[in-house]
PQR file of N, CA, C, O and H, with PARSE charges and radii, in Angstrom:
ATOM      1  N   MET A   1      59.358 106.461 -39.881 -0.4000 1.5000
ATOM      2  CA  MET A   1      59.228 107.699 -39.255 -0.0000 2.0000
ATOM      3  C   MET A   1      58.160 108.428 -39.774  0.5500 1.7000
ATOM      4  O   MET A   1      57.021 108.433 -39.307 -0.5500 1.4000
ATOM      5  N   MET A   2      58.532 109.013 -40.700 -0.4000 1.5000
ATOM      6  CA  MET A   2      57.254 109.959 -41.596 -0.0000 2.0000
ATOM      7  C   MET A   2      55.957 108.878 -40.879  0.5500 1.7000
ATOM      8  O   MET A   2      55.272 108.979 -39.861 -0.5500 1.4000
ATOM      9  H   MET A   2      59.457 109.009 -41.079  0.4000 1.0000
ATOM     10  N   ALA A   3      55.995 108.404 -41.381 -0.4000 1.5000
ATOM     11  CA  ALA A   3      54.788 107.534 -41.571 -0.0000 2.0000
ATOM     12  C   ALA A   3      54.029 107.638 -40.012  0.5500 1.7000
ATOM     13  O   ALA A   3      52.970 108.253 -39.882 -0.5500 1.4000
ATOM     14  H   ALA A   3      56.551 108.322 -42.208  0.4000 1.0000
ATOM     15  N   SER A   4      54.633 107.038 -38.995 -0.4000 1.5000
ATOM     16  CA  SER A   4      54.161 107.240 -37.416 -0.0000 2.0000
ATOM     17  C   SER A   4      53.915 108.874 -36.800  0.5500 1.7000
ATOM     18  O   SER A   4      53.481 109.085 -35.668 -0.5500 1.4000
ATOM     19  H   SER A   4      55.493 106.539 -39.100  0.4000 1.0000
ATOM     20  N   VAL A   5      54.259 109.883 -37.715 -0.4000 1.5000
ATOM     21  CA  VAL A   5      53.860 111.119 -36.770 -0.0000 2.0000
ATOM     22  C   VAL A   5      53.383 111.787 -37.768  0.5500 1.7000
ATOM     23  O   VAL A   5      52.977 112.943 -37.648 -0.5500 1.4000
ATOM     24  H   VAL A   5      54.612 109.712 -38.635  0.4000 1.0000
ATOM     25  N   GLY A   6      53.380 111.237 -38.691 -0.4000 1.5000
ATOM     26  CA  GLY A   6      52.277 112.016 -40.283 -0.0000 2.0000
ATOM     27  C   GLY A   6      53.448 112.864 -40.937  0.5500 1.7000
ATOM     28  O   GLY A   6      53.238 113.642 -41.867 -0.5500 1.4000
ATOM     29  H   GLY A   6      53.710 110.298 -38.789  0.4000 1.0000
ATOM     30  N   GLY A   7      54.500 112.685 -40.466 -0.4000 1.5000
ATOM     31  CA  GLY A   7      55.564 113.887 -41.427 -0.0000 2.0000
ATOM     32  C   GLY A   7      56.321 114.138 -42.767  0.5500 1.7000
ATOM     33  O   GLY A   7      55.682 114.061 -43.816 -0.5500 1.4000
ATOM     34  H   GLY A   7      54.671 112.052 -39.710  0.4000 1.0000
ATOM     35  N   ARG A   8      57.454 114.390 -42.780 -0.4000 1.5000
ATOM     36  CA  ARG A   8      57.918 115.041 -44.463 -0.0000 2.0000
ATOM     37  C   ARG A   8      59.515 114.795 -43.999  0.5500 1.7000
ATOM     38  O   ARG A   8      60.139 114.567 -42.963 -0.5500 1.4000
ATOM     39  H   ARG A   8      57.973 114.453 -41.927  0.4000 1.0000
ATOM     40  N   ILE A   9      59.689 114.924 -44.961 -0.4000 1.5000
ATOM     41  CA  ILE A   9      60.818 115.595 -45.620 -0.0000 2.0000
ATOM     42  C   ILE A   9      61.545 116.899 -46.043  0.5500 1.7000
ATOM     43  O   ILE A   9      61.848 117.094 -47.221 -0.5500 1.4000
ATOM     44  H   ILE A   9      59.182 115.109 -45.802  0.4000 1.0000
ATOM     45  N   GLU A  10      61.775 117.648 -45.210 -0.4000 1.5000
ATOM     46  CA  GLU A  10      62.857 118.974 -45.694 -0.0000 2.0000
ATOM     47  C   GLU A  10      63.999 119.137 -45.867  0.5500 1.7000
ATOM     48  O   GLU A  10      64.868 118.860 -45.041 -0.5500 1.4000
ATOM     49  H   GLU A  10      61.529 117.490 -44.254  0.4000 1.0000
ATOM     50  N   VAL A  11      64.243 119.762 -47.315 -0.4000 1.5000
ATOM     51  CA  VAL A  11      65.311 119.984 -48.027 -0.0000 2.0000
ATOM     52  C   VAL A  11      65.718 121.301 -47.336  0.5500 1.7000
ATOM     53  O   VAL A  11      64.948 122.205 -47.659 -0.5500 1.4000
ATOM     54  H   VAL A  11      63.537 119.986 -47.987  0.4000 1.0000
ATOM     55  N   LEU A  12      66.683 121.690 -46.489 -0.4000 1.5000
ATOM     56  CA  LEU A  12      66.483 123.196 -46.293 -0.0000 2.0000
ATOM     57  C   LEU A  12      68.400 123.654 -47.362  0.5500 1.7000
ATOM     58  O   LEU A  12      69.524 123.158 -47.435 -0.5500 1.4000
ATOM     59  H   LEU A  12      67.309 120.956 -46.226  0.4000 1.0000
ATOM     60  N   GLN A  13      67.714 124.747 -47.891 -0.4000 1.5000
ATOM     61  CA  GLN A  13      68.880 124.826 -48.819 -0.0000 2.0000
ATOM     62  C   GLN A  13      69.822 125.875 -48.146  0.5500 1.7000
ATOM     63  O   GLN A  13      69.159 126.796 -47.668 -0.5500 1.4000
ATOM     64  H   GLN A  13      66.800 125.149 -47.831  0.4000 1.0000
ATOM     65  N   SER A  14      71.205 126.019 -47.958 -0.4000 1.5000
ATOM     66  CA  SER A  14      71.933 126.192 -47.211 -0.0000 2.0000
ATOM     67  C   SER A  14      72.335 126.916 -46.443  0.5500 1.7000
ATOM     68  O   SER A  14      73.215 127.774 -46.516 -0.5500 1.4000
ATOM     69  H   SER A  14      71.743 125.271 -48.346  0.4000 1.0000
ATOM     70  N   PRO A  15      71.449 126.476 -45.348 -0.5600 1.5000
ATOM     71  CA  PRO A  15      71.130 126.320 -44.388  0.2800 2.0000
ATOM     72  C   PRO A  15      72.583 127.519 -42.828  0.5500 1.7000
ATOM     73  O   PRO A  15      72.490 128.239 -41.834 -0.5500 1.4000
ATOM     74  N   THR A  16      73.720 126.855 -43.808 -0.4000 1.5000
ATOM     75  CA  THR A  16      75.146 127.310 -43.287 -0.0000 2.0000
ATOM     76  C   THR A  16      76.331 127.114 -44.065  0.5500 1.7000
ATOM     77  O   THR A  16      76.647 126.054 -44.605 -0.5500 1.4000
ATOM     78  H   THR A  16      73.795 126.270 -44.616  0.4000 1.0000
ATOM     79  N   ARG A  17      77.013 128.258 -44.097 -0.4000 1.5000
ATOM     80  CA  ARG A  17      78.703 128.083 -45.007 -0.0000 2.0000
ATOM     81  C   ARG A  17      78.992 126.260 -45.141  0.5500 1.7000
ATOM     82  O   ARG A  17      79.222 125.765 -46.244 -0.5500 1.4000
ATOM     83  H   ARG A  17      76.756 129.120 -43.658  0.4000 1.0000
ATOM     84  N   ALA A  18      78.940 125.422 -43.894 -0.4000 1.5000
ATOM     85  CA  ALA A  18      79.301 123.854 -44.113 -0.0000 2.0000
ATOM     86  C   ALA A  18      78.806 123.186 -44.425  0.5500 1.7000
ATOM     87  O   ALA A  18      79.438 122.130 -44.390 -0.5500 1.4000
ATOM     88  H   ALA A  18      78.753 125.824 -42.997  0.4000 1.0000
ATOM     89  N   TYR A  19      77.492 123.053 -44.940 -0.4000 1.5000
ATOM     90  CA  TYR A  19      76.322 122.599 -45.546 -0.0000 2.0000
ATOM     91  C   TYR A  19      75.305 122.942 -46.716  0.5500 1.7000
ATOM     92  O   TYR A  19      74.342 123.698 -46.586 -0.5500 1.4000
ATOM     93  H   TYR A  19      76.979 123.911 -44.968  0.4000 1.0000
ATOM     94  N   LYS A  20      75.730 122.149 -48.096 -0.4000 1.5000
ATOM     95  CA  LYS A  20      75.387 122.720 -49.262 -0.0000 2.0000
ATOM     96  C   LYS A  20      73.719 122.509 -49.337  0.5500 1.7000
ATOM     97  O   LYS A  20      73.160 123.427 -49.937 -0.5500 1.4000
ATOM     98  H   LYS A  20      76.512 121.536 -48.201  0.4000 1.0000
ATOM     99  N   ASP A  21      72.766 121.374 -48.790 -0.4000 1.5000
ATOM    100  CA  ASP A  21      72.037 121.355 -48.172 -0.0000 2.0000
ATOM    101  C   ASP A  21      71.832 120.461 -46.752  0.5500 1.7000
ATOM    102  O   ASP A  21      72.723 119.695 -46.387 -0.5500 1.4000
ATOM    103  H   ASP A  21      73.220 120.629 -48.303  0.4000 1.0000
ATOM    104  N   HIS A  22      70.690 120.611 -46.049 -0.4000 1.5000
ATOM    105  CA  HIS A  22      70.348 119.922 -44.985 -0.0000 2.0000
ATOM    106  C   HIS A  22      69.581 119.261 -45.094  0.5500 1.7000
ATOM    107  O   HIS A  22      68.586 119.983 -45.137 -0.5500 1.4000
ATOM    108  H   HIS A  22      69.966 121.233 -46.345  0.4000 1.0000
ATOM    109  N   ILE A  23      69.036 117.499 -45.254 -0.4000 1.5000
ATOM    110  CA  ILE A  23      67.648 117.000 -45.396 -0.0000 2.0000
ATOM    111  C   ILE A  23      67.505 116.587 -44.310  0.5500 1.7000
ATOM    112  O   ILE A  23      68.296 115.713 -43.954 -0.5500 1.4000
ATOM    113  H   ILE A  23      69.845 116.912 -45.219  0.4000 1.0000
ATOM    114  N   ALA A  24      66.278 117.115 -43.197 -0.4000 1.5000
ATOM    115  CA  ALA A  24      65.323 116.937 -42.235 -0.0000 2.0000
ATOM    116  C   ALA A  24      64.366 115.874 -42.279  0.5500 1.7000
ATOM    117  O   ALA A  24      63.946 115.993 -43.430 -0.5500 1.4000
ATOM    118  H   ALA A  24      65.636 117.825 -43.486  0.4000 1.0000
ATOM    119  N   VAL A  25      63.971 115.255 -41.951 -0.4000 1.5000
ATOM    120  CA  VAL A  25      62.763 114.303 -41.419 -0.0000 2.0000
ATOM    121  C   VAL A  25      61.731 115.025 -40.023  0.5500 1.7000
ATOM    122  O   VAL A  25      61.719 115.069 -38.793 -0.5500 1.4000
ATOM    123  H   VAL A  25      64.313 115.159 -41.017  0.4000 1.0000
ATOM    124  N   CYS A  26      61.014 115.467 -41.114 -0.4000 1.5000
ATOM    125  CA  CYS A  26      59.922 116.369 -39.693 -0.0000 2.0000
ATOM    126  C   CYS A  26      58.562 115.357 -38.780  0.5500 1.7000
ATOM    127  O   CYS A  26      57.953 114.342 -39.117 -0.5500 1.4000
ATOM    128  H   CYS A  26      61.024 115.431 -42.113  0.4000 1.0000
ATOM    129  N   ARG A  27      58.512 116.042 -37.790 -0.4000 1.5000
ATOM    130  CA  ARG A  27      56.636 115.461 -37.735 -0.0000 2.0000
ATOM    131  C   ARG A  27      55.283 116.588 -38.501  0.5500 1.7000
ATOM    132  O   ARG A  27      55.709 117.599 -39.060 -0.5500 1.4000
ATOM    133  H   ARG A  27      59.007 116.867 -37.516  0.4000 1.0000
ATOM    134  N   ALA A  28      54.468 116.467 -38.494 -0.4000 1.5000
ATOM    135  CA  ALA A  28      53.736 117.179 -38.722 -0.0000 2.0000
ATOM    136  C   ALA A  28      54.112 118.673 -38.114  0.5500 1.7000
ATOM    137  O   ALA A  28      54.123 119.740 -38.729 -0.5500 1.4000
ATOM    138  H   ALA A  28      54.122 115.646 -38.040  0.4000 1.0000
ATOM    139  N   ASP A  29      54.290 118.529 -37.302 -0.4000 1.5000
ATOM    140  CA  ASP A  29      54.363 120.107 -36.960 -0.0000 2.0000
ATOM    141  C   ASP A  29      55.695 120.892 -36.756  0.5500 1.7000
ATOM    142  O   ASP A  29      56.164 121.627 -35.887 -0.5500 1.4000
ATOM    143  H   ASP A  29      54.282 117.662 -36.803  0.4000 1.0000
ATOM    144  N   GLY A  30      56.168 120.288 -38.214 -0.4000 1.5000
ATOM    145  CA  GLY A  30      57.676 121.547 -38.460 -0.0000 2.0000
ATOM    146  C   GLY A  30      59.291 120.510 -37.769  0.5500 1.7000
ATOM    147  O   GLY A  30      60.353 120.281 -38.347 -0.5500 1.4000
ATOM    148  H   GLY A  30      55.787 119.691 -38.920  0.4000 1.0000
ATOM    149  N   VAL A  31      58.780 120.070 -36.236 -0.4000 1.5000
ATOM    150  CA  VAL A  31      59.998 119.822 -35.547 -0.0000 2.0000
ATOM    151  C   VAL A  31      60.332 118.248 -36.084  0.5500 1.7000
ATOM    152  O   VAL A  31      59.780 117.154 -36.208 -0.5500 1.4000
ATOM    153  H   VAL A  31      57.917 120.256 -35.766  0.4000 1.0000
ATOM    154  N   GLY A  32      61.831 119.021 -36.345 -0.4000 1.5000
ATOM    155  CA  GLY A  32      62.899 117.814 -36.922 -0.0000 2.0000
ATOM    156  C   GLY A  32      63.122 116.567 -35.949  0.5500 1.7000
ATOM    157  O   GLY A  32      63.349 116.696 -34.746 -0.5500 1.4000
ATOM    158  H   GLY A  32      62.280 119.909 -36.243  0.4000 1.0000
ATOM    159  N   ILE A  33      63.024 115.258 -36.661 -0.4000 1.5000
ATOM    160  CA  ILE A  33      62.820 114.377 -35.684 -0.0000 2.0000
ATOM    161  C   ILE A  33      64.040 113.350 -36.137  0.5500 1.7000
ATOM    162  O   ILE A  33      64.072 112.193 -35.717 -0.5500 1.4000
ATOM    163  H   ILE A  33      62.840 115.153 -37.638  0.4000 1.0000
ATOM    164  N   GLY A  34      65.506 114.140 -37.456 -0.4000 1.5000
ATOM    165  CA  GLY A  34      65.934 112.821 -37.419 -0.0000 2.0000
ATOM    166  C   GLY A  34      66.472 113.532 -39.065  0.5500 1.7000
ATOM    167  O   GLY A  34      65.684 114.265 -39.663 -0.5500 1.4000
ATOM    168  H   GLY A  34      65.480 115.079 -37.797  0.4000 1.0000
ATOM    169  N   ILE A  35      67.773 113.236 -39.629 -0.4000 1.5000
ATOM    170  CA  ILE A  35      67.821 114.096 -40.859 -0.0000 2.0000
ATOM    171  C   ILE A  35      68.875 112.528 -41.704  0.5500 1.7000
ATOM    172  O   ILE A  35      69.596 111.751 -41.078 -0.5500 1.4000
ATOM    173  H   ILE A  35      68.413 112.640 -39.144  0.4000 1.0000
ATOM    174  N   LEU A  36      68.584 112.508 -43.311 -0.4000 1.5000
ATOM    175  CA  LEU A  36      69.093 111.930 -43.524 -0.0000 2.0000
ATOM    176  C   LEU A  36      70.114 112.519 -45.086  0.5500 1.7000
ATOM    177  O   LEU A  36      69.951 113.515 -45.791 -0.5500 1.4000
ATOM    178  H   LEU A  36      67.998 113.139 -43.820  0.4000 1.0000
ATOM    179  N   PRO A  37      71.281 111.256 -45.173 -0.5600 1.5000
ATOM    180  CA  PRO A  37      71.906 112.042 -46.336  0.2800 2.0000
ATOM    181  C   PRO A  37      71.621 112.239 -47.587  0.5500 1.7000
ATOM    182  O   PRO A  37      71.084 111.200 -47.971 -0.5500 1.4000
ATOM    183  N   ARG A  38      71.684 113.062 -48.529 -0.4000 1.5000
ATOM    184  CA  ARG A  38      71.018 112.891 -50.531 -0.0000 2.0000
ATOM    185  C   ARG A  38      71.419 111.935 -50.325  0.5500 1.7000
ATOM    186  O   ARG A  38      71.722 112.198 -49.161 -0.5500 1.4000
ATOM    187  H   ARG A  38      72.121 113.906 -48.218  0.4000 1.0000
ATOM    188  N   GLU A  39      71.870 110.461 -50.497 -0.4000 1.5000
ATOM    189  CA  GLU A  39      72.133 109.672 -51.543 -0.0000 2.0000
ATOM    190  C   GLU A  39      70.682 108.467 -51.047  0.5500 1.7000
ATOM    191  O   GLU A  39      70.109 107.769 -51.883 -0.5500 1.4000
ATOM    192  H   GLU A  39      71.624 110.247 -51.442  0.4000 1.0000
ATOM    193  N   ALA A  40      70.331 108.471 -49.554 -0.4000 1.5000
ATOM    194  CA  ALA A  40      68.895 108.311 -48.943 -0.0000 2.0000
ATOM    195  C   ALA A  40      67.388 108.549 -49.237  0.5500 1.7000
ATOM    196  O   ALA A  40      66.323 107.931 -49.211 -0.5500 1.4000
ATOM    197  H   ALA A  40      70.797 109.038 -48.874  0.4000 1.0000
ATOM    198  N   LEU A  41      67.981 110.042 -49.593 -0.4000 1.5000
ATOM    199  CA  LEU A  41      66.183 110.464 -50.428 -0.0000 2.0000
ATOM    200  C   LEU A  41      66.251 110.523 -51.881  0.5500 1.7000
ATOM    201  O   LEU A  41      65.149 110.516 -52.430 -0.5500 1.4000
ATOM    202  H   LEU A  41      68.846 110.544 -49.615  0.4000 1.0000
ATOM    203  N   ASP A  42      67.387 110.585 -52.726 -0.4000 1.5000
ATOM    204  CA  ASP A  42      67.674 110.183 -53.945 -0.0000 2.0000
ATOM    205  C   ASP A  42      67.014 108.714 -54.317  0.5500 1.7000
ATOM    206  O   ASP A  42      66.229 108.644 -55.262 -0.5500 1.4000
ATOM    207  H   ASP A  42      68.282 110.590 -52.280  0.4000 1.0000
ATOM    208  N   ASP A  43      67.406 107.374 -53.432 -0.4000 1.5000
ATOM    209  CA  ASP A  43      67.069 106.744 -53.118 -0.0000 2.0000
ATOM    210  C   ASP A  43      65.776 106.309 -53.370  0.5500 1.7000
ATOM    211  O   ASP A  43      65.245 105.710 -54.306 -0.5500 1.4000
ATOM    212  H   ASP A  43      68.044 107.431 -52.664  0.4000 1.0000
ATOM    213  N   LEU A  44      65.132 107.071 -51.557 -0.4000 1.5000
ATOM    214  CA  LEU A  44      63.277 107.151 -51.658 -0.0000 2.0000
ATOM    215  C   LEU A  44      62.449 107.857 -53.287  0.5500 1.7000
ATOM    216  O   LEU A  44      61.531 107.158 -53.716 -0.5500 1.4000
ATOM    217  H   LEU A  44      65.563 107.557 -50.797  0.4000 1.0000
ATOM    218  N   VAL A  45      62.766 109.092 -54.059 -0.4000 1.5000
ATOM    219  CA  VAL A  45      62.363 109.289 -54.791 -0.0000 2.0000
ATOM    220  C   VAL A  45      62.169 108.332 -55.609  0.5500 1.7000
ATOM    221  O   VAL A  45      61.091 107.893 -56.010 -0.5500 1.4000
ATOM    222  H   VAL A  45      63.512 109.660 -53.711  0.4000 1.0000
ATOM    223  N   GLU A  46      63.735 107.835 -55.988 -0.4000 1.5000
ATOM    224  CA  GLU A  46      63.674 106.881 -57.335 -0.0000 2.0000
ATOM    225  C   GLU A  46      62.633 105.268 -57.212  0.5500 1.7000
ATOM    226  O   GLU A  46      62.326 104.536 -58.153 -0.5500 1.4000
ATOM    227  H   GLU A  46      64.611 108.192 -55.662  0.4000 1.0000
ATOM    228  N   SER A  47      62.320 105.112 -55.909 -0.4000 1.5000
ATOM    229  CA  SER A  47      61.500 104.225 -55.417 -0.0000 2.0000
ATOM    230  C   SER A  47      60.558 104.640 -55.529  0.5500 1.7000
ATOM    231  O   SER A  47      59.743 103.727 -55.404 -0.5500 1.4000
ATOM    232  H   SER A  47      62.569 105.707 -55.145  0.4000 1.0000
ATOM    233  N   ASN A  48      59.793 106.104 -55.815 -0.4000 1.5000
ATOM    234  CA  ASN A  48      58.699 105.991 -55.804 -0.0000 2.0000
ATOM    235  C   ASN A  48      58.041 106.340 -53.981  0.5500 1.7000
ATOM    236  O   ASN A  48      57.145 107.169 -53.821 -0.5500 1.4000
ATOM    237  H   ASN A  48      60.455 106.846 -55.917  0.4000 1.0000
ATOM    238  N   PHE A  49      58.323 105.987 -53.429 -0.4000 1.5000
ATOM    239  CA  PHE A  49      58.489 106.097 -51.652 -0.0000 2.0000
ATOM    240  C   PHE A  49      57.995 107.214 -51.484  0.5500 1.7000
ATOM    241  O   PHE A  49      56.907 107.102 -50.920 -0.5500 1.4000
ATOM    242  H   PHE A  49      59.051 105.314 -53.559  0.4000 1.0000
ATOM    243  N   VAL A  50      58.422 108.864 -51.828 -0.4000 1.5000
ATOM    244  CA  VAL A  50      57.958 110.135 -51.669 -0.0000 2.0000
ATOM    245  C   VAL A  50      58.326 110.908 -52.824  0.5500 1.7000
ATOM    246  O   VAL A  50      59.046 110.548 -53.756 -0.5500 1.4000
ATOM    247  H   VAL A  50      59.306 108.956 -52.287  0.4000 1.0000
ATOM    248  N   LYS A  51      57.658 112.192 -52.631 -0.4000 1.5000
ATOM    249  CA  LYS A  51      57.580 112.687 -53.901 -0.0000 2.0000
ATOM    250  C   LYS A  51      57.969 114.528 -53.416  0.5500 1.7000
ATOM    251  O   LYS A  51      57.955 114.654 -52.192 -0.5500 1.4000
ATOM    252  H   LYS A  51      57.073 112.485 -51.875  0.4000 1.0000
ATOM    253  N   GLN A  52      58.160 115.324 -53.874 -0.4000 1.5000
ATOM    254  CA  GLN A  52      58.216 116.788 -53.714 -0.0000 2.0000
ATOM    255  C   GLN A  52      56.905 116.919 -53.767  0.5500 1.7000
ATOM    256  O   GLN A  52      56.296 116.355 -54.676 -0.5500 1.4000
ATOM    257  H   GLN A  52      58.171 115.221 -54.869  0.4000 1.0000
ATOM    258  N   ASP A  53      56.200 117.713 -52.774 -0.4000 1.5000
ATOM    259  CA  ASP A  53      55.272 118.213 -52.605 -0.0000 2.0000
ATOM    260  C   ASP A  53      54.720 119.645 -52.520  0.5500 1.7000
ATOM    261  O   ASP A  53      53.549 120.014 -52.618 -0.5500 1.4000
ATOM    262  H   ASP A  53      56.695 118.172 -52.036  0.4000 1.0000
ATOM    263  N   GLY A  54      56.047 120.501 -52.276 -0.4000 1.5000
ATOM    264  CA  GLY A  54      55.895 121.893 -52.612 -0.0000 2.0000
ATOM    265  C   GLY A  54      57.783 122.432 -52.686  0.5500 1.7000
ATOM    266  O   GLY A  54      58.813 121.791 -52.895 -0.5500 1.4000
ATOM    267  H   GLY A  54      56.997 120.202 -52.196  0.4000 1.0000
ATOM    268  N   GLU A  55      57.496 123.932 -52.389 -0.4000 1.5000
ATOM    269  CA  GLU A  55      58.734 124.637 -52.567 -0.0000 2.0000
ATOM    270  C   GLU A  55      58.518 126.012 -51.851  0.5500 1.7000
ATOM    271  O   GLU A  55      57.552 126.773 -51.902 -0.5500 1.4000
ATOM    272  H   GLU A  55      56.659 124.453 -52.219  0.4000 1.0000
ATOM    273  N   GLU A  56      60.107 126.142 -50.934 -0.4000 1.5000
ATOM    274  CA  GLU A  56      59.534 127.939 -50.467 -0.0000 2.0000
ATOM    275  C   GLU A  56      60.867 128.113 -51.209  0.5500 1.7000
ATOM    276  O   GLU A  56      61.655 127.299 -51.691 -0.5500 1.4000
ATOM    277  H   GLU A  56      60.892 125.524 -50.892  0.4000 1.0000
ATOM    278  N   GLU A  57      60.852 129.241 -51.148 -0.4000 1.5000
ATOM    279  CA  GLU A  57      62.526 129.828 -51.436 -0.0000 2.0000
ATOM    280  C   GLU A  57      63.660 129.270 -51.009  0.5500 1.7000
ATOM    281  O   GLU A  57      64.679 129.005 -51.646 -0.5500 1.4000
ATOM    282  H   GLU A  57      60.212 129.902 -50.756  0.4000 1.0000
ATOM    283  N   SER A  58      63.317 129.056 -49.491 -0.4000 1.5000
ATOM    284  CA  SER A  58      64.425 128.854 -48.606 -0.0000 2.0000
ATOM    285  C   SER A  58      64.399 126.851 -48.203  0.5500 1.7000
ATOM    286  O   SER A  58      65.247 126.336 -47.475 -0.5500 1.4000
ATOM    287  H   SER A  58      62.489 129.272 -48.973  0.4000 1.0000
ATOM    288  N   LYS A  59      63.232 126.045 -48.884 -0.4000 1.5000
ATOM    289  CA  LYS A  59      63.412 124.409 -49.540 -0.0000 2.0000
ATOM    290  C   LYS A  59      62.198 123.760 -49.237  0.5500 1.7000
ATOM    291  O   LYS A  59      61.181 123.890 -48.556 -0.5500 1.4000
ATOM    292  H   LYS A  59      62.543 126.464 -49.475  0.4000 1.0000
ATOM    293  N   ALA A  60      62.709 123.060 -49.983 -0.4000 1.5000
ATOM    294  CA  ALA A  60      61.741 121.850 -50.411 -0.0000 2.0000
ATOM    295  C   ALA A  60      60.908 120.719 -49.625  0.5500 1.7000
ATOM    296  O   ALA A  60      61.359 120.733 -48.480 -0.5500 1.4000
ATOM    297  H   ALA A  60      63.536 122.954 -50.536  0.4000 1.0000
ATOM    298  N   VAL A  61      60.274 120.108 -49.685 -0.4000 1.5000
ATOM    299  CA  VAL A  61      59.104 119.650 -48.893 -0.0000 2.0000
ATOM    300  C   VAL A  61      58.889 118.503 -49.546  0.5500 1.7000
ATOM    301  O   VAL A  61      58.529 118.606 -50.718 -0.5500 1.4000
ATOM    302  H   VAL A  61      59.908 120.097 -50.616  0.4000 1.0000
ATOM    303  N   PHE A  62      59.045 117.208 -48.989 -0.4000 1.5000
ATOM    304  CA  PHE A  62      58.818 115.768 -49.467 -0.0000 2.0000
ATOM    305  C   PHE A  62      57.801 114.774 -49.058  0.5500 1.7000
ATOM    306  O   PHE A  62      58.056 114.438 -47.902 -0.5500 1.4000
ATOM    307  H   PHE A  62      59.338 117.124 -48.037  0.4000 1.0000
ATOM    308  N   GLU A  63      56.753 114.158 -49.513 -0.4000 1.5000
ATOM    309  CA  GLU A  63      55.879 114.006 -48.389 -0.0000 2.0000
ATOM    310  C   GLU A  63      55.835 112.463 -48.889  0.5500 1.7000
ATOM    311  O   GLU A  63      55.479 112.339 -50.060 -0.5500 1.4000
ATOM    312  H   GLU A  63      56.545 114.431 -50.453  0.4000 1.0000
ATOM    313  N   LEU A  64      56.105 111.404 -48.269 -0.4000 1.5000
ATOM    314  CA  LEU A  64      55.130 109.750 -48.224 -0.0000 2.0000
ATOM    315  C   LEU A  64      54.039 110.077 -49.185  0.5500 1.7000
ATOM    316  O   LEU A  64      53.086 110.857 -49.203 -0.5500 1.4000
ATOM    317  H   LEU A  64      56.394 111.504 -47.318  0.4000 1.0000
ATOM    318  N   THR A  65      54.615 109.059 -50.083 -0.4000 1.5000
ATOM    319  CA  THR A  65      53.588 108.504 -51.357 -0.0000 2.0000
ATOM    320  C   THR A  65      53.062 107.942 -50.879  0.5500 1.7000
ATOM    321  O   THR A  65      53.467 107.634 -49.758 -0.5500 1.4000
ATOM    322  H   THR A  65      55.388 108.426 -50.069  0.4000 1.0000
ATOM    323  N   ASP A  66      51.434 107.241 -51.486 -0.4000 1.5000
ATOM    324  CA  ASP A  66      50.102 106.425 -50.889 -0.0000 2.0000
ATOM    325  C   ASP A  66      51.710 104.860 -51.354  0.5500 1.7000
ATOM    326  O   ASP A  66      51.929 104.113 -50.401 -0.5500 1.4000
ATOM    327  H   ASP A  66      51.105 107.491 -52.396  0.4000 1.0000
ATOM    328  N   TYR A  67      52.249 104.684 -52.175 -0.4000 1.5000
ATOM    329  CA  TYR A  67      53.322 103.808 -52.857 -0.0000 2.0000
ATOM    330  C   TYR A  67      54.533 103.596 -50.896  0.5500 1.7000
ATOM    331  O   TYR A  67      54.853 102.585 -50.270 -0.5500 1.4000
ATOM    332  H   TYR A  67      52.070 105.291 -52.949  0.4000 1.0000
ATOM    333  N   GLY A  68      54.756 104.828 -50.679 -0.4000 1.5000
ATOM    334  CA  GLY A  68      55.545 104.448 -49.742 -0.0000 2.0000
ATOM    335  C   GLY A  68      54.805 104.187 -48.299  0.5500 1.7000
ATOM    336  O   GLY A  68      55.463 103.783 -47.340 -0.5500 1.4000
ATOM    337  H   GLY A  68      54.496 105.649 -51.187  0.4000 1.0000
ATOM    338  N   GLU A  69      53.969 104.340 -48.243 -0.4000 1.5000
ATOM    339  CA  GLU A  69      53.088 104.289 -46.897 -0.0000 2.0000
ATOM    340  C   GLU A  69      53.034 102.935 -46.809  0.5500 1.7000
ATOM    341  O   GLU A  69      53.290 102.162 -45.886 -0.5500 1.4000
ATOM    342  H   GLU A  69      53.435 104.668 -49.022  0.4000 1.0000
ATOM    343  N   ARG A  70      52.647 102.772 -47.957 -0.4000 1.5000
ATOM    344  CA  ARG A  70      51.869 101.118 -47.306 -0.0000 2.0000
ATOM    345  C   ARG A  70      53.303 100.172 -46.992  0.5500 1.7000
ATOM    346  O   ARG A  70      52.753  99.116 -46.679 -0.5500 1.4000
ATOM    347  H   ARG A  70      52.439 103.400 -48.707  0.4000 1.0000
ATOM    348  N   PRO A  71      54.583  99.932 -46.897 -0.5600 1.5000
ATOM    349  CA  PRO A  71      55.367  99.294 -46.330  0.2800 2.0000
ATOM    350  C   PRO A  71      55.784 100.083 -44.901  0.5500 1.7000
ATOM    351  O   PRO A  71      56.490  99.552 -44.044 -0.5500 1.4000
ATOM    352  N   ALA A  72      55.331 101.187 -44.810 -0.4000 1.5000
ATOM    353  CA  ALA A  72      55.644 102.050 -43.661 -0.0000 2.0000
ATOM    354  C   ALA A  72      54.572 101.347 -42.657  0.5500 1.7000
ATOM    355  O   ALA A  72      54.977 100.799 -41.632 -0.5500 1.4000
ATOM    356  H   ALA A  72      54.757 101.619 -45.506  0.4000 1.0000
ATOM    357  N   ARG A  73      53.414 101.378 -42.936 -0.4000 1.5000
ATOM    358  CA  ARG A  73      53.014 100.649 -42.043 -0.0000 2.0000
ATOM    359  C   ARG A  73      52.548  99.138 -41.616  0.5500 1.7000
ATOM    360  O   ARG A  73      52.198  98.904 -40.460 -0.5500 1.4000
ATOM    361  H   ARG A  73      53.085 101.823 -43.768  0.4000 1.0000
TER
END
């Protein structure tokens, strides 16, 4: 999904009391197109498919690595 829309993964920190964090797959313009469980993001990071690309006060952003883009295409 991320490769086809030039997207990223955003980890929103504590958006509500019901969630410790909310992990969203987003298009390049930031519109959410799906959600991931924490375990899936951890697996993507461990497999070197995504890397953290930035962090703001309320969210961390993950982008596909070059290694992660190859299988996606």
